[in-house]
Structure formats: structure tokens, C-alpha cells
BAFI-3210 file (N, C-alpha, C; in Angstrom, 3 decimals, decimal comma, padded with zeros to 6 digits):
// residues 232
n [1|2|3|4|5|6|7|8|9|10|11|12|13|14|15|16|17|18|19|20|21|22|23|24|25|26|27|28|29|30|31|32|33|34|35|36|37|38|39|40|41|42|43|44|45|46|47|48|49|50|51|52|53|54|55|56|57|58|59|60|61|62|63|64|65|66|67|68|69|70|71|72|73|74|75|76|77|78|79|80|81|82|83|84|85|86|87|88|89|90|91|92|93|94|95|96|97|98|99|100|101|102|103|104|105|106|107|108|109|110|111|112|113|114|115|116|117|118|119|120|121|122|123|124|125|126|127|128|129|130|131|132|133|134|135|136|137|138|139|140|141|142|143|144|145|146|147|148|149|150|151|152|153|154|155|156|157|158|159|160|161|162|163|164|165|166|167|168|169|170|171|172|173|174|175|176|177|178|179|180|181|182|183|184|185|186|187|188|189|190|191|192|193|194|195|196|197|198|199|200|201|202|203|204|205|206|207|208|209|210|211|212|213|214|215|216|217|218|219|220|221|222|223|224|225|226|227|228|229|230|231|232]
n.u [-137,129|-135,784|-137,313|-137,849|-137,698|-140,174|-141,256|-143,874|-146,148|-148,937|-151,425|-153,399|-156,306|-155,769|-156,116|-156,230|-157,871|-159,402|-161,243|-162,590|-163,632|-165,295|-165,630|-168,753|-171,256|-173,916|-176,821|-178,696|-182,150|-183,171|-181,009|-177,583|-175,196|-173,467|-170,857|-171,136|-169,641|-168,510|-168,242|-165,400|-165,270|-164,178|-161,275|-160,787|-158,583|-158,461|-157,155|-155,063|-153,610|-154,906|-157,569|-156,965|-156,106|-158,333|-160,453|-159,457|-159,526|-158,019|-155,330|-153,382|-155,447|-155,844|-155,162|-152,632|-150,788|-151,011|-153,726|-153,535|-150,803|-150,599|-152,256|-150,881|-148,474|-149,405|-150,299|-147,886|-146,684|-147,958|-147,283|-144,526|-144,080|-142,468|-140,002|-140,292|-140,096|-140,980|-143,796|-144,714|-144,226|-143,974|-142,293|-142,691|-142,306|-143,041|-142,626|-143,904|-144,061|-142,648|-139,177|-138,698|-140,722|-142,273|-141,982|-141,202|-142,372|-143,025|-144,988|-146,960|-148,094|-149,554|-150,348|-151,179|-150,388|-148,556|-145,334|-143,552|-140,980|-138,396|-136,829|-134,172|-133,898|-132,418|-129,802|-129,782|-132,420|-133,513|-132,313|-132,418|-132,579|-135,027|-136,329|-138,256|-138,579|-138,231|-137,476|-136,600|-134,418|-132,791|-130,183|-126,629|-124,570|-126,343|-127,305|-129,878|-132,984|-134,543|-137,718|-140,255|-140,578|-138,648|-136,562|-135,571|-132,325|-130,822|-128,871|-125,831|-122,406|-120,472|-117,455|-117,618|-120,246|-120,791|-122,919|-125,711|-128,534|-129,057|-130,364|-132,386|-133,341|-136,387|-137,659|-137,861|-137,320|-135,567|-133,748|-130,993|-129,998|-128,228|-125,811|-125,626|-125,253|-127,424|-128,699|-129,983|-129,019|-127,437|-127,141|-125,563|-126,868|-129,502|-130,172|-132,009|-130,911|-129,769|-132,119|-133,482|-131,759|-131,624|-134,186|-135,059|-134,147|-130,847|-129,474|-129,012|-126,980|-128,811|-129,600|-131,624|-131,484|-131,370|-131,854|-129,183|-130,032|-132,536|-131,810|-130,937|-133,226|-134,460|-132,538|-132,359|-134,893|-135,748|-134,201|-134,010|-135,634|-138,096|-140,545|-139,799|-141,324|-141,366|-142,827|-144,043]
n.v [-001,531|-003,735|-005,544|-008,524|-008,582|-009,464|-009,509|-009,312|-007,442|-008,063|-006,563|-007,177|-005,839|-003,465|-004,319|-002,912|-000,770|002,086|003,597|006,671|009,468|012,577|015,076|016,128|018,775|019,594|021,683|022,955|023,605|026,840|027,268|028,221|027,750|024,699|022,348|019,006|016,076|013,570|010,140|008,653|006,873|003,670|002,678|000,114|-002,076|-004,122|-007,500|-008,234|-010,617|-012,690|-012,491|-012,917|-015,500|-016,801|-016,344|-016,933|-015,371|-013,227|-013,525|-013,640|-012,585|-012,423|-014,842|-015,720|-017,656|-021,148|-023,048|-025,531|-025,570|-023,307|-024,171|-026,517|-025,317|-023,668|-025,554|-026,751|-024,803|-025,146|-027,884|-027,822|-025,997|-025,668|-025,168|-023,079|-019,836|-017,363|-015,788|-013,841|-013,775|-015,989|-018,334|-019,633|-022,226|-023,299|-025,931|-027,035|-025,296|-023,692|-022,913|-020,401|-018,783|-016,857|-018,265|-018,456|-017,377|-014,723|-014,543|-012,394|-012,785|-011,111|-008,685|-009,754|-009,584|-010,745|-011,408|-012,059|-014,131|-015,327|-018,590|-021,057|-024,613|-027,871|-029,318|-032,047|-032,617|-031,952|-033,230|-033,030|-030,428|-029,092|-027,041|-027,767|-029,093|-032,397|-034,596|-035,320|-035,185|-036,159|-036,838|-036,881|-035,237|-035,660|-033,487|-032,559|-030,843|-030,530|-031,220|-030,021|-028,813|-026,178|-024,323|-020,942|-019,885|-017,666|-014,930|-015,392|-015,768|-017,146|-018,623|-019,446|-018,923|-016,428|-013,841|-015,199|-017,089|-019,255|-022,611|-024,894|-028,159|-029,682|-032,103|-035,643|-035,576|-033,577|-033,197|-033,146|-030,836|-028,878|-030,339|-030,869|-028,355|-026,736|-023,872|-020,351|-018,354|-015,789|-015,855|-015,823|-017,263|-017,122|-014,588|-011,826|-011,270|-013,766|-015,302|-013,987|-014,494|-017,321|-018,308|-019,747|-020,372|-021,091|-024,049|-025,158|-026,724|-027,815|-025,792|-023,111|-020,904|-017,401|-014,312|-011,970|-009,367|-009,897|-011,331|-009,501|-008,123|-010,370|-011,753|-009,897|-009,957|-012,533|-013,627|-015,425|-018,484|-018,548|-019,997|-021,827|-023,413|-025,964|-027,568|-029,935]
n.w [-096,854|-099,076|-101,646|-103,600|-107,253|-108,147|-105,696|-103,421|-101,517|-099,786|-098,246|-095,355|-093,820|-091,169|-087,761|-085,477|-083,300|-081,676|-078,929|-078,248|-076,168|-075,549|-073,097|-071,776|-071,272|-069,164|-069,020|-066,396|-065,847|-064,702|-063,189|-062,457|-065,054|-064,963|-064,785|-065,189|-063,972|-066,142|-066,483|-067,792|-070,968|-071,151|-072,878|-075,269|-076,665|-079,315|-079,667|-082,082|-082,905|-081,576|-082,648|-085,286|-085,395|-084,384|-086,124|-088,678|-090,935|-091,416|-091,909|-094,768|-096,697|-099,467|-100,552|-101,351|-100,586|-101,052|-099,743|-098,249|-097,665|-096,064|-093,865|-092,928|-092,058|-089,964|-088,219|-087,596|-086,026|-083,630|-083,113|-082,822|-080,886|-078,539|-079,626|-081,287|-080,629|-081,326|-082,527|-084,322|-087,034|-089,859|-092,095|-095,304|-097,671|-100,984|-102,650|-104,776|-106,830|-109,744|-110,059|-111,020|-110,136|-107,509|-104,453|-101,846|-098,771|-096,633|-093,885|-092,156|-089,018|-087,378|-088,723|-091,082|-093,718|-096,677|-097,914|-100,852|-102,239|-104,347|-104,344|-104,442|-105,188|-104,301|-106,267|-106,480|-106,066|-108,498|-110,874|-113,716|-114,202|-114,604|-113,367|-111,496|-108,319|-107,460|-105,948|-102,528|-099,663|-096,647|-096,339|-096,045|-098,512|-100,526|-101,917|-102,075|-101,497|-098,376|-096,767|-094,498|-091,068|-089,833|-087,538|-087,400|-086,853|-086,349|-087,618|-089,463|-090,575|-093,228|-094,532|-097,158|-098,247|-097,211|-095,767|-094,035|-092,903|-090,240|-089,926|-087,980|-088,327|-087,532|-087,739|-088,768|-091,438|-091,874|-089,919|-089,950|-090,808|-089,843|-089,753|-092,493|-093,400|-094,280|-095,133|-095,350|-097,870|-099,952|-103,598|-106,772|-108,830|-108,093|-108,545|-110,149|-112,740|-113,632|-113,798|-115,814|-117,915|-118,025|-117,588|-115,363|-111,976|-110,758|-109,171|-105,830|-103,146|-101,637|-100,041|-099,142|-101,275|-102,094|-103,882|-103,687|-103,044|-101,794|-099,583|-097,800|-096,370|-095,433|-093,784|-091,748|-090,718|-090,140|-088,018|-084,908|-083,792|-085,292|-087,345|-090,176|-092,895|-095,150|-097,948|-100,451]
ca.u [-136,768|-135,698|-137,981|-137,387|-138,342|-141,601|-141,641|-145,164|-146,797|-150,406|-151,830|-154,741|-156,724|-155,269|-157,145|-156,103|-158,900|-159,421|-162,430|-162,274|-164,776|-165,121|-166,370|-169,930|-171,696|-175,393|-177,323|-179,882|-183,102|-183,297|-179,782|-176,450|-174,596|-172,603|-170,348|-171,375|-168,596|-168,903|-167,334|-164,750|-165,539|-162,968|-160,710|-160,540|-157,830|-158,543|-155,870|-155,050|-153,150|-155,945|-158,573|-156,533|-155,971|-159,630|-161,339|-158,721|-159,891|-157,148|-154,039|-153,341|-156,813|-155,942|-154,887|-151,342|-150,230|-152,013|-154,465|-152,976|-149,490|-150,875|-152,889|-149,865|-147,538|-149,964|-150,281|-146,501|-146,461|-148,403|-146,495|-143,165|-144,184|-141,390|-138,835|-140,643|-140,342|-141,441|-144,997|-145,093|-144,281|-143,397|-141,773|-143,197|-141,747|-143,895|-141,863|-144,707|-144,011|-141,393|-138,120|-138,659|-141,861|-142,181|-142,443|-140,826|-143,323|-142,966|-146,374|-147,116|-149,248|-150,204|-151,027|-151,928|-149,840|-147,626|-144,307|-143,192|-139,666|-137,946|-135,733|-133,722|-133,895|-131,081|-129,575|-130,180|-133,820|-133,847|-131,104|-132,541|-132,623|-136,266|-136,961|-139,116|-138,005|-139,026|-137,051|-136,109|-133,654|-132,107|-128,943|-125,364|-124,104|-127,465|-127,523|-131,285|-133,727|-135,411|-138,986|-140,588|-140,445|-137,326|-136,472|-134,536|-131,361|-130,171|-127,879|-124,489|-121,515|-119,658|-116,411|-117,945|-121,534|-120,969|-123,999|-126,652|-129,378|-128,890|-131,582|-132,364|-134,449|-137,178|-138,408|-137,028|-137,115|-134,698|-133,076|-129,546|-129,852|-126,977|-124,788|-125,487|-125,077|-128,555|-128,929|-130,461|-127,941|-127,535|-126,440|-125,665|-127,879|-130,880|-130,478|-132,930|-130,199|-129,736|-133,483|-133,836|-130,988|-131,787|-135,528|-135,189|-133,013|-129,858|-129,646|-128,161|-126,656|-129,885|-129,867|-132,694|-130,792|-132,162|-131,031|-128,388|-130,936|-133,551|-131,223|-130,813|-134,437|-134,789|-131,561|-132,671|-136,262|-135,967|-133,749|-133,955|-136,819|-139,264|-140,791|-139,699|-141,956|-141,214|-143,534|-144,417]
ca.v [-002,897|-004,105|-006,820|-009,073|-007,916|-009,836|-009,538|-008,683|-007,256|-008,009|-006,180|-007,339|-004,595|-003,420|-004,673|-002,018|000,268|002,742|004,301|007,928|010,224|013,924|015,491|016,868|019,572|019,668|022,938|022,703|024,731|027,712|027,263|028,605|026,665|023,820|021,215|017,668|015,099|012,394|008,979|008,322|005,642|002,919|002,324|-001,309|-002,372|-005,571|-008,235|-008,707|-011,972|-013,629|-012,334|-013,539|-016,999|-017,367|-016,217|-017,433|-014,504|-012,040|-013,994|-013,842|-012,470|-012,561|-016,243|-015,795|-018,928|-022,259|-023,279|-026,657|-025,207|-022,463|-024,950|-027,412|-024,465|-023,174|-026,746|-026,988|-023,844|-025,813|-029,074|-027,456|-024,699|-025,509|-024,701|-021,797|-018,924|-016,108|-016,093|-012,704|-014,085|-017,269|-018,368|-020,873|-022,594|-024,085|-026,658|-027,442|-024,342|-023,606|-022,078|-018,923|-018,192|-016,580|-019,417|-018,313|-016,390|-014,257|-014,291|-011,646|-013,384|-010,096|-007,878|-010,548|-009,373|-011,720|-010,943|-013,280|-014,130|-016,591|-019,392|-022,184|-025,947|-028,493|-029,935|-033,410|-032,696|-031,680|-033,602|-032,642|-028,917|-028,681|-025,918|-028,292|-030,060|-033,738|-035,542|-034,639|-036,114|-035,561|-037,513|-036,061|-035,279|-035,883|-032,182|-032,454|-030,053|-031,095|-030,623|-030,132|-027,642|-025,685|-023,157|-020,167|-019,967|-016,357|-014,549|-015,854|-015,476|-018,270|-018,249|-019,676|-018,245|-015,031|-013,682|-016,206|-017,393|-020,608|-023,324|-026,178|-029,038|-030,102|-033,324|-036,670|-035,272|-032,441|-032,842|-033,108|-029,580|-028,216|-031,182|-030,646|-026,864|-026,174|-022,490|-019,401|-017,469|-015,265|-016,581|-015,228|-018,096|-016,760|-013,151|-011,513|-011,364|-015,125|-015,815|-013,346|-015,133|-018,782|-018,640|-020,385|-020,137|-022,203|-025,030|-025,095|-028,107|-028,183|-024,638|-022,138|-019,761|-016,225|-013,236|-011,183|-008,289|-010,369|-011,774|-008,391|-008,002|-011,797|-011,932|-008,981|-010,135|-013,941|-013,738|-016,771|-018,787|-018,426|-021,200|-021,970|-024,660|-026,326|-028,790|-030,060]
ca.w [-096,986|-100,524|-101,924|-104,914|-108,313|-108,104|-104,339|-103,328|-100,177|-099,899|-096,877|-094,772|-093,041|-089,847|-086,831|-084,299|-083,236|-080,403|-078,589|-077,481|-075,787|-075,133|-071,945|-072,177|-070,183|-069,057|-068,473|-065,625|-065,953|-063,574|-062,318|-063,157|-065,750|-064,168|-065,458|-064,497|-064,331|-066,981|-066,426|-069,101|-071,624|-071,191|-074,194|-075,382|-077,836|-079,621|-079,769|-083,458|-083,053|-081,143|-083,603|-086,618|-085,221|-084,058|-087,219|-089,880|-092,065|-091,500|-092,418|-096,218|-097,252|-100,915|-100,931|-102,072|-100,263|-101,147|-098,459|-097,464|-097,076|-094,818|-092,729|-092,391|-091,303|-088,695|-087,305|-087,164|-084,987|-082,351|-082,907|-082,471|-080,106|-077,599|-080,417|-081,996|-079,570|-081,809|-083,380|-085,033|-088,509|-090,236|-093,472|-096,000|-099,052|-101,785|-103,521|-105,976|-107,846|-110,529|-109,345|-111,506|-109,480|-106,083|-103,616|-100,423|-098,361|-095,182|-093,412|-090,872|-088,265|-086,702|-089,679|-092,126|-095,072|-097,146|-098,849|-101,628|-102,745|-105,045|-103,746|-105,229|-104,606|-104,482|-107,623|-106,382|-106,063|-109,825|-111,662|-115,099|-114,154|-115,124|-112,569|-110,476|-107,274|-107,587|-104,873|-101,350|-098,863|-095,383|-096,322|-096,404|-099,859|-101,463|-102,631|-102,194|-100,520|-097,310|-096,482|-093,057|-090,164|-089,395|-086,682|-087,752|-085,731|-086,305|-088,713|-089,336|-091,682|-093,591|-095,349|-098,534|-098,641|-096,675|-094,775|-094,074|-091,755|-089,818|-089,628|-087,299|-088,750|-086,397|-088,078|-089,229|-092,750|-092,086|-088,648|-090,242|-091,569|-089,360|-090,229|-093,935|-093,657|-094,948|-094,644|-096,287|-098,273|-101,339|-104,680|-108,044|-109,533|-107,617|-108,822|-111,354|-114,066|-113,976|-114,156|-117,082|-118,885|-118,105|-117,546|-114,179|-111,074|-110,532|-108,138|-104,630|-102,679|-100,742|-099,264|-099,588|-101,832|-102,541|-104,490|-102,793|-102,528|-100,979|-098,333|-096,771|-095,503|-094,777|-092,720|-090,686|-090,068|-089,735|-086,608|-084,475|-083,107|-086,067|-088,167|-091,738|-093,219|-096,601|-098,413|-101,857]
c.u [-136,884|-136,335|-137,529|-138,234|-139,824|-142,076|-142,988|-145,696|-148,235|-150,982|-153,219|-155,114|-156,261|-156,456|-157,170|-157,166|-158,900|-160,782|-162,040|-163,609|-164,431|-165,977|-167,590|-170,413|-173,213|-175,828|-178,582|-180,834|-183,256|-182,108|-178,611|-175,767|-173,575|-172,098|-170,484|-170,217|-169,207|-167,908|-166,739|-165,129|-164,291|-162,553|-160,304|-159,756|-157,992|-157,210|-155,788|-154,593|-154,196|-157,121|-158,211|-156,601|-157,422|-160,457|-160,772|-159,097|-158,945|-155,850|-154,130|-154,741|-156,973|-155,509|-153,640|-150,692|-151,345|-152,499|-153,820|-151,588|-149,664|-151,398|-151,719|-148,796|-148,049|-150,069|-148,936|-146,081|-146,843|-147,590|-145,137|-143,084|-143,012|-140,049|-138,999|-141,033|-140,982|-142,614|-145,516|-145,134|-143,641|-142,991|-142,150|-142,590|-142,617|-143,070|-142,572|-144,499|-142,569|-140,437|-138,082|-139,780|-141,528|-142,829|-141,932|-141,658|-143,063|-144,427|-146,424|-148,326|-149,966|-150,982|-151,707|-151,336|-148,904|-146,580|-143,756|-141,801|-139,445|-136,865|-135,382|-133,954|-132,552|-131,017|-129,850|-131,590|-134,413|-132,707|-131,159|-132,567|-133,889|-136,857|-137,917|-138,434|-138,906|-138,718|-136,431|-135,400|-133,129|-130,726|-127,790|-125,013|-125,140|-127,699|-129,007|-131,806|-134,336|-136,691|-139,290|-140,465|-139,062|-137,585|-135,359|-133,637|-130,451|-129,216|-126,542|-123,651|-120,550|-118,533|-116,761|-119,209|-121,688|-122,140|-125,056|-127,517|-129,276|-130,323|-131,403|-133,597|-135,151|-137,859|-137,448|-136,510|-136,102|-133,762|-131,514|-129,171|-128,553|-125,770|-124,528|-125,255|-126,164|-128,963|-129,701|-129,359|-128,156|-126,774|-126,696|-126,834|-129,343|-131,193|-131,355|-132,185|-130,067|-131,090|-133,777|-133,062|-131,385|-133,344|-135,956|-134,084|-132,129|-130,300|-128,618|-127,641|-127,662|-130,375|-131,009|-132,021|-131,707|-131,286|-130,355|-129,239|-131,911|-133,041|-131,172|-131,981|-134,718|-133,857|-131,902|-133,966|-136,382|-135,421|-133,608|-135,288|-138,148|-139,342|-140,471|-140,310|-141,874|-141,996|-143,725|-145,895]
c.v [-003,225|-005,386|-007,248|-008,390|-008,220|-009,878|-008,756|-008,678|-007,172|-007,700|-006,505|-006,044|-004,618|-003,552|-003,665|-000,911|000,856|003,414|005,548|008,599|011,587|014,217|016,291|017,658|019,691|020,969|022,632|023,894|025,514|027,739|027,776|027,502|025,948|022,718|019,981|016,721|013,938|011,336|008,730|006,939|004,869|002,551|000,820|-001,514|-003,850|-006,214|-008,910|-010,144|-012,914|-013,649|-013,060|-015,005|-017,521|-017,369|-016,872|-016,650|-013,357|-012,419|-014,254|-013,692|-012,707|-013,970|-016,413|-017,170|-019,977|-022,713|-024,407|-026,310|-024,255|-023,263|-025,834|-026,549|-024,014|-024,314|-026,974|-026,030|-024,427|-027,073|-028,838|-026,190|-024,455|-025,053|-023,442|-020,711|-017,642|-016,399|-014,820|-012,898|-015,458|-017,350|-019,722|-021,001|-023,574|-024,676|-027,298|-026,485|-024,283|-022,621|-020,699|-018,228|-017,792|-017,734|-019,546|-017,088|-016,047|-013,905|-013,630|-012,102|-012,339|-009,129|-008,608|-010,505|-010,582|-011,015|-012,137|-013,046|-015,330|-017,277|-020,659|-023,474|-026,652|-029,180|-031,362|-033,655|-032,484|-031,961|-033,150|-031,141|-028,491|-027,433|-026,356|-029,237|-031,286|-034,728|-034,816|-035,655|-035,325|-036,134|-036,553|-036,365|-035,689|-034,654|-031,987|-031,425|-031,030|-030,459|-030,794|-028,830|-027,373|-024,496|-022,336|-019,998|-018,676|-016,158|-015,005|-015,414|-016,699|-017,869|-018,533|-018,941|-016,794|-014,990|-014,660|-016,313|-018,884|-021,260|-024,513|-026,952|-029,657|-031,431|-034,297|-036,361|-034,234|-032,206|-032,996|-031,768|-028,877|-029,023|-031,019|-029,190|-026,326|-024,861|-021,608|-018,466|-016,852|-015,974|-015,858|-015,950|-017,879|-015,262|-012,964|-011,761|-012,773|-015,643|-015,183|-014,058|-016,597|-019,236|-019,397|-020,093|-021,327|-023,027|-024,934|-026,552|-028,481|-026,953|-023,905|-020,853|-018,695|-015,275|-012,472|-009,990|-008,672|-010,850|-010,732|-008,243|-009,353|-012,057|-011,148|-009,413|-011,583|-014,152|-015,207|-017,157|-018,651|-019,643|-020,932|-023,370|-024,824|-027,616|-028,748|-029,978]
c.w [-098,500|-100,734|-103,248|-105,950|-108,443|-106,695|-104,187|-101,894|-100,417|-098,534|-096,489|-094,103|-091,650|-088,862|-085,630|-084,320|-081,823|-080,209|-077,836|-077,179|-075,332|-073,954|-072,371|-070,964|-070,339|-068,446|-067,778|-065,721|-064,570|-062,708|-063,203|-063,960|-064,882|-065,025|-064,637|-064,880|-065,119|-066,875|-067,713|-069,625|-071,636|-072,651|-074,216|-076,664|-078,167|-079,827|-081,171|-083,606|-082,731|-082,116|-084,896|-086,482|-085,025|-085,334|-088,562|-091,124|-092,334|-092,222|-093,970|-096,849|-098,670|-101,399|-101,682|-101,831|-100,391|-099,787|-097,656|-096,936|-095,867|-093,574|-092,117|-091,525|-089,998|-087,703|-086,820|-086,023|-083,617|-082,079|-082,297|-081,565|-079,111|-078,298|-081,118|-080,908|-080,006|-082,759|-084,144|-086,532|-088,688|-091,679|-094,029|-097,306|-099,759|-102,883|-104,658|-107,084|-108,470|-109,901|-109,786|-110,885|-108,084|-105,275|-102,213|-099,920|-096,860|-094,838|-092,105|-090,201|-087,422|-087,614|-090,831|-093,530|-095,398|-098,130|-099,540|-102,185|-103,561|-104,208|-104,523|-104,512|-104,917|-105,857|-107,580|-106,418|-107,607|-110,730|-113,161|-115,292|-114,948|-114,529|-111,495|-109,590|-107,328|-106,416|-103,680|-100,407|-097,583|-095,294|-096,719|-097,834|-100,882|-102,404|-102,909|-101,204|-099,526|-097,002|-095,009|-092,297|-089,742|-088,374|-087,153|-086,523|-085,695|-087,488|-088,423|-090,585|-091,941|-094,559|-096,934|-099,080|-098,152|-095,738|-095,086|-092,919|-091,449|-089,607|-088,861|-087,771|-087,496|-086,571|-088,660|-090,638|-092,958|-090,831|-088,768|-090,959|-091,118|-089,828|-091,726|-094,304|-094,536|-094,346|-095,627|-096,625|-099,586|-102,325|-105,930|-108,984|-109,081|-107,907|-110,082|-112,624|-114,486|-114,497|-115,469|-118,227|-119,112|-118,065|-116,234|-113,288|-111,171|-109,402|-107,028|-104,327|-101,586|-099,897|-099,967|-100,135|-102,330|-103,250|-103,361|-102,251|-101,652|-099,639|-097,345|-095,850|-094,771|-093,659|-091,535|-089,928|-089,563|-088,321|-086,218|-083,780|-083,928|-086,982|-089,655|-092,047|-094,720|-096,866|-099,908|-102,107]
res [x|x|x|x|x|x|x|x|x|x|x|x|x|x|x|x|x|x|x|x|x|x|x|x|x|x|x|x|x|x|x|x|x|x|x|x|x|x|x|x|x|x|x|x|x|x|x|x|x|x|x|x|x|x|x|x|x|x|x|x|x|x|x|x|x|x|x|x|x|x|x|x|x|x|x|x|x|x|x|x|x|x|x|x|x|x|x|x|x|x|x|x|x|x|x|x|x|x|x|x|x|x|x|x|x|x|x|x|x|x|x|x|x|x|x|x|x|x|x|x|x|x|x|x|x|x|x|x|x|x|x|x|x|x|x|x|x|x|x|x|x|x|x|x|x|x|x|x|x|x|x|x|x|x|x|x|x|x|x|x|x|x|x|x|x|x|x|x|x|x|x|x|x|x|x|x|x|x|x|x|x|x|x|x|x|x|x|x|x|x|x|x|x|x|x|x|x|x|x|x|x|x|x|x|x|x|x|x|x|x|x|x|x|x|x|x|x|x|x|x|x|x|x|x|x|x|x|x|x|x|x|x]
***
């Protein structure tokens, strides 16, 4: 899987463990050697998802994602559980960060690791093109980014943006996402060459634009029914 130039995988320790036993033989005094049956020791496999959620110590052990964003996203999994059918991983966007930094995170809820990518914000959210999103909207033609919880709706293809991932907004702050065509797609202005030249990413019309290279693994892994949660 191709990651962004600064894409980062920070692995938590694997939780899976197994117990195994070998048969043993007992020699009885004054008797011919005989093999006594030994009851097998049952194998117990821990449940990594349950442990991770119960302890809160496995997910993102290195603190790549800021704490309040992680907490709000995990709360959104419960709030929108009827719309989020897959709980193996989720996607977070930290709009407090500069556009040239990694701020789109894939969080593995089973293994605990985090993969970081860059993503653009809307031009209406940053009219001065400072690299920081300052305003957000759910309105048509605002060209602003929208915050809140989304459900991924599967890989798609558009005549303008090409391959992409569809999103359904789940809250009043983003429930017009389909109507506004807010999607995840690749863009030249999100590629490393643009960042190296301009010092920040370009701006979208409100979409979560990523580099063309990063779109490949994201489009494959996001699928449908997973949470994307964006906040400032």
C-alpha cells in the first residue's frame, strides 16, 4: 500500500496470543512404562477489539491524534451506530492543523496503529489561503469544508474528479454532503510537488482532496459504512 510522503504507520503491539501444550508421560515405579492421557489445555484467544475499547490503551499508543478528536470520534461511533456498519477502522480529520501537515488519519480499531495523510480544505474556509481552515458551512456553493460525522459510501467515479469515495453527512453540519458533492478525491494541488513548491496544499470546493498516490489505498480501504469524523 502506497502511503503519502509523510504518511506514517505507528503500530500498537499485537494483542493476539495463543496457549499451547505438549502431551507428557509419567513413569510408574515398579511397572512398565505407560503413557497416561493428559487433558489438553484449552486455547483461549483474547478479543482485541473488546480489550482495546475497554482499556483505551491500545488505540494510537503514541498519541498521533489529539486526544479530544479521538474521543469525539469514538463517541460518534456510538451516536451513529445505525449508520456505521463497519467498526474495524475509522477516519479522522484535524482541521486545526496546517494544510501542509498530516491531518487525515486512518485509525485501526483492532490493531491500534494510525496512518497519517495530508488533505485539503475548502477555499471558502480559507479565503486568504493561509493554509488554515477558519470557517465551515453546509450551504450550497459556499465552497467551505463541513465538520461532523460522515459515513463512507463506497468507491465511485466521476467525470470531473475521476476515482473517488462518496460520503454521506450524518449531522446538521454536513447532511447536504451528497447534494454538494463533497467527496474524497485525488488532486494535483494535494500532491507532494505542489506542497514543495507552494509550502501548503491548494484548496478544494469543500472536498477532502488528497494526493493521487494516497487516494489509491484510501479508496480501497475506506469502502462503505465506516466513520469519517472531521472537527476543528
